[in-house]
N, C-alpha and C positions, 0 to 999 in steps of 0.2 A: 492391732497395730492401728494405731490412728488415720483415721481417712484421709488427711492431707501428706502426712508422710508417704501414704501410698501412692498418693496421686502426682508428688513433688518426685518422688523414686521414678514412677512410669515413664513421667514426663522425661527428666536426666536419663533414663535406659535410652529410650526413641532417639532423643535428640544425641546423646553421644553416639549411638550405632548408626545414625544418618551422617554425623559430623566425622567419625572415622571410616566409612566407608568411599571406596576409591571414585574417583570422579568418573569416571569408564561407567560404573554402576548405577548411581544417581547423579543427573547433573545438579552441578551446585546451584544455577537459577531455580531449578526445580523445588531443589532442598529448602531454599531460602524461602521461597513461595508457599511451603507446607509450612512450616516452623513461624515464620514471623508472624500469623494471626495468633497462635498459641503466646508467644512471648510477648505479645502487645497485651494481652489480657492481664500476665504476670505485670506491667508496668501500669495498669491502671489501678493496682492496688496502694493503699495508703502506703505511706513510710513505714509504718509498725508491720503492716501486711508483707512488705520488700525486705524488710530484716529477717522476718519469719521465712520466708521462703530460700532468703539466700543459705541462712542456717542448716534449712534441711538440706538444701544441695551439699553444702559442706560435708554433713553427717554423713550423705551419701557417697562422698568422695571417700569420707572415712572407711568406711564399710567395703571400698571399692577395692580388690585385690591386684588388678592388671593396673600397671603402673602406665600405661598412655590411658587407658580411659578415665583412671584418677587426674591425671593432668586434664583432659579434657572437661572431666567435672567441676573440677577447681577455676577453671576458665570461664564458665558458663554464667556465672551471673553478670559479670561487665560485657560478655557476647550477647546478651539478652536485655541487656539495658537496663538490667536491676542496681548498678551502681552509679549511675550515669543520674538518678532523679533525686530530687531535692524532696 
């Protein structure tokens, strides 16, 4: 498997797991503090790079069997700012 796919799938898995964890288990402010630096790295990519990451995130969603996780994955590109950049 391509290293980019592995890295994006790993990131997606961690982010979605944190996102779907109860607020009592992980404080939302702490979760944001943990994830924001990684999201910022993705936003530094060129437009082409961001498109590739979005494509890989969508591919990860297509492979996800759990509907709740799939929905969270599909919302990830917007949530981390990959769709806001020009």
